[in-house]
C-alpha positions in Angstrom: -25.9 11.1 27.3 -26.3 9.8 24.0 -26.0 6.4 22.8 -23.1 5.2 21.3 -22.7 1.7 19.6 -19.1 1.3 18.7 -18.9 -1.2 16.1 -15.9 -2.9 15.0 -15.6 -5.0 11.8 -13.0 -7.5 11.9 -11.4 -9.7 9.4 -7.7 -11.4 9.9 -7.2 -8.6 12.2 -5.7 -10.5 15.1 -2.4 -9.1 14.8 -4.0 -5.4 16.0 -6.7 -7.2 18.4 -4.5 -6.8 21.6 -4.1 -2.9 21.5 -7.6 -2.7 20.3 -8.5 -4.6 23.3 -6.2 -2.4 25.8 -7.3 1.0 24.3 -11.0 -0.3 24.8 -10.5 -1.3 28.7 -9.2 2.3 28.8 -12.3 4.2 27.7 -13.9 6.2 30.4 -16.4 6.4 30.1 -17.0 3.8 27.6 -19.5 3.6 24.6 -23.2 2.5 25.2 -22.1 -0.7 23.6 -19.1 -2.4 22.0 -20.2 -4.9 18.8 -17.7 -7.1 17.2 -18.1 -8.7 13.6 -16.0 -11.0 12.2 -16.2 -10.9 8.8 -15.2 -14.6 8.3 -11.5 -14.6 9.4 -9.0 -17.2 8.4 -6.8 -16.4 11.5 -7.9 -16.7 15.2 -9.7 -13.5 15.3 -13.0 -15.0 16.0 -12.1 -16.9 19.0 -10.0 -13.4 20.5 -12.8 -11.6 20.5 -15.1 -14.1 22.0 -12.6 -14.5 24.9 -12.7 -10.5 25.4 -16.5 -10.6 25.0 -16.4 -13.0 28.2 -13.6 -12.1 30.0 -13.3 -8.1 29.9 -14.9 -6.5 32.6 -15.6 -3.1 30.9 -18.8 -2.0 31.6 -20.3 -1.9 28.6 -22.2 -4.8 26.8 -19.6 -6.3 24.5 -21.5 -8.4 21.9 -19.7 -10.7 19.0 -20.9 -11.1 15.6 -19.9 -13.5 13.0 -19.9 -13.9 9.3 -19.4 -17.5 7.9 -18.0 -15.9 4.8 -16.3 -12.5 4.0 -18.9 -10.3 3.0 -16.7 -7.3 2.1 -16.6 -4.1 4.5 -19.1 -2.4 2.7 -21.5 -5.3 3.8 -20.2 -5.5 7.4 -20.7 -2.0 8.1 -24.2 -2.3 6.9 -25.0 -5.1 9.0 -23.5 -3.7 11.9 -25.4 -0.7 11.6 -28.5 -2.7 11.6 -27.5 -4.7 14.7 -26.3 -1.9 16.7 -29.4 -0.5 19.5 -27.4 2.9 20.2 -28.7 6.1 18.7 -25.0 7.0 17.5 -23.1 4.4 15.4 -19.4 4.7 15.2 -17.6 2.4 12.7 -13.8 1.7 13.6 -11.9 -0.4 11.6 -9.5 -3.4 14.2 -6.3 -1.5 13.1 -7.5 1.9 14.2 -8.4 3.5 18.1 -9.6 6.3 19.8 -6.2 8.6 21.1 -7.7 10.1 24.4 -9.5 7.5 27.0 -12.0 10.1 27.2 -13.3 10.4 23.6 -16.7 9.3 24.3 -16.7 12.0 26.8 -15.5 14.8 24.1 -17.4 13.8 21.6 -20.8 14.0 23.8 -21.3 18.0 23.3 -21.8 17.6 19.5 -24.3 14.8 19.8 -27.5 16.7 19.4 -30.5 16.9 18.3 -30.0 19.2 15.4 -27.1 16.7 14.0 -26.3 13.9 12.2 -22.9 13.5 12.0 -20.0 14.1 14.3 -16.1 14.1 12.6 -13.4 14.0 15.0 -9.8 14.8 14.2 -7.5 12.7 13.6 -3.6 11.7 14.0 -1.5 8.5 12.3 1.9 6.6 12.3 2.4 7.9 9.0 3.9 11.2 9.6 2.7 13.9 7.0 -0.6 12.8 7.5 -0.5 13.7 11.4 1.4 16.9 11.1 -0.9 18.4 8.6 -4.2 17.3 10.6 -2.3 18.9 13.8 -1.4 22.1 11.3 -4.3 22.6 9.4 -7.5 20.7 11.4 -7.8 23.9 13.7 -8.2 25.6 10.6 -12.0 23.4 10.0 -15.2 25.1 10.6 -17.0 23.7 13.4 -19.7 23.3 11.3 -17.9 22.9 7.9 -19.6 23.1 4.5 -20.8 20.2 2.5 -18.0 21.2 0.0 -15.2 21.3 2.6 -13.5 17.4 2.1 -12.5 16.1 5.7 -11.8 12.2 5.1 -8.4 11.9 4.2 -6.9 14.8 4.8 -8.3 15.8 8.0 -10.1 12.9 9.3 -10.5 9.4 8.8 -14.1 7.3 8.1 -14.1 5.4 11.0 -13.5 8.6 13.6 -17.2 9.7 11.7 -20.1 9.0 14.0 -23.1 8.6 12.6 -26.9 8.9 13.4 -28.2 5.2 13.3 -30.8 6.0 11.8 -29.1 7.9 8.7 -27.6 4.7 8.3 -30.4 2.5 7.8 -31.9 5.1 5.8 -28.9 5.6 3.2 -26.2 2.6 4.0 -22.8 2.1 2.7 -22.9 1.6 -1.8 -22.1 -2.1 -1.5 -19.8 -3.6 -3.4 -17.1 -0.4 -1.9 -15.0 0.7 -4.4 -11.9 3.5 -3.8 -13.9 6.7 -2.7 -17.3 5.5 -2.0 -17.0 6.0 1.8 -16.5 9.8 0.9 -19.0 9.7 -1.7 -21.3 8.3 1.4 -20.2 10.7 4.0 -20.8 13.8 1.0 -24.3 12.3 0.4 -25.1 12.5 3.8 -23.7 16.2 4.6 -25.9 17.2 1.6 -29.0 15.8 3.5 -28.3 16.6 7.1 -26.1 18.9 9.7 -22.3 17.7 10.5 -20.1 19.0 13.3 -16.1 18.3 13.3 -14.4 18.0 16.1 -10.4 18.8 16.0 -10.1 17.1 19.4 -10.6 14.2 20.3 -8.5 12.4 17.5 -8.9 9.0 16.2 -5.7 7.5 15.4 -5.3 5.8 11.6 -2.5 2.9 11.5 -0.6 3.1 7.9 0.6 -0.2 7.2 1.1 -2.5 4.0 -2.1 -3.8 4.4 -3.9 -1.1 4.8 -6.0 0.5 1.7 -3.9 3.8 1.7 -1.2 1.9 1.2 -2.7 0.2 -2.0 -2.7 2.0 -5.5 -6.4 2.5 -6.7 -8.7 3.4 -9.4 -10.4 6.4 -8.9 -12.1 6.5 -12.3 -15.7 5.8 -10.4 -14.9 8.2 -7.8 -14.6 11.3 -10.4 -17.8 9.7 -12.0 -19.7 10.2 -8.7 -18.1 13.5 -7.9 -19.8 15.1 -11.4 -23.7 14.5 -9.9 -22.7 17.4 -7.1 -22.0 21.4 -7.7 -19.0 22.7 -9.4 -17.5 24.1 -6.1 -17.5 20.3 -4.5 -16.0 19.2 -7.5 -12.9 21.3 -7.4 -12.6 20.8 -3.6 -13.0 17.3 -3.7 -10.7 16.8 -6.9 -7.8 18.7 -5.6 -8.3 16.8 -2.0 -8.1 13.6 -3.7 -5.3 14.7 -6.2 -3.0 15.6 -2.5 -3.8 12.5 -1.1 -2.4 10.3 -4.1 0.3 12.4 -3.8 0.7 11.2 -0.2 -0.8 7.7 -1.3 2.9 7.9 -3.5 4.8 8.6 -0.9 3.8 6.2 2.1 4.3 3.3 -0.6 7.9 4.3 -0.6 8.4 3.9 3.2 
């Protein structure tokens, strides 16, 4: 089996940790390792992570790293990629989780030597997002072309499994900006092979503190899209327009 390091950045995420811990205990089989990074939290996240690592009884190593000060999400992602020991890396936000307990067994079929990225399907507490993913997710080709938008409509960044070596060569833009994860994935897809799996699924939680619940400036995102071909620019701009409609709807809830 391919080794997957499940890497989880945490910043003031105590409210979500009990559910996260329960999910991790239920994973059968577990990932190769679980690596937490507390990014300078002001709540008791670090203490709770340390207690979980010492008592979890999960059949996989659990490590806890800590930054003295908050470094920002992109820096946290890049540090986790450097610290991971698996061939593959999944960067799971603390408020998200795999849906199926056999999630890592299901993804194994796609973790092949000719693939650099595996993107899994999406579920969410936001009804329109979950409905769209269920209705249209099965239409996405297993080997989608780079111009086919995935993040936001059919998947979430936390549902991406990256070949670790690719992340070391092409790290996340730091500091992050709205849409930087989409551009980063597009760059990786342009230079490597990608597989999409509509099932298994990653649960994406929408709440008042989530980035998707906030108004964001996509000027830099649009500027970065100009580097790509016409079909890619058109498809991603249309996808952004649809996602912004969804974001406005979620902010009204």
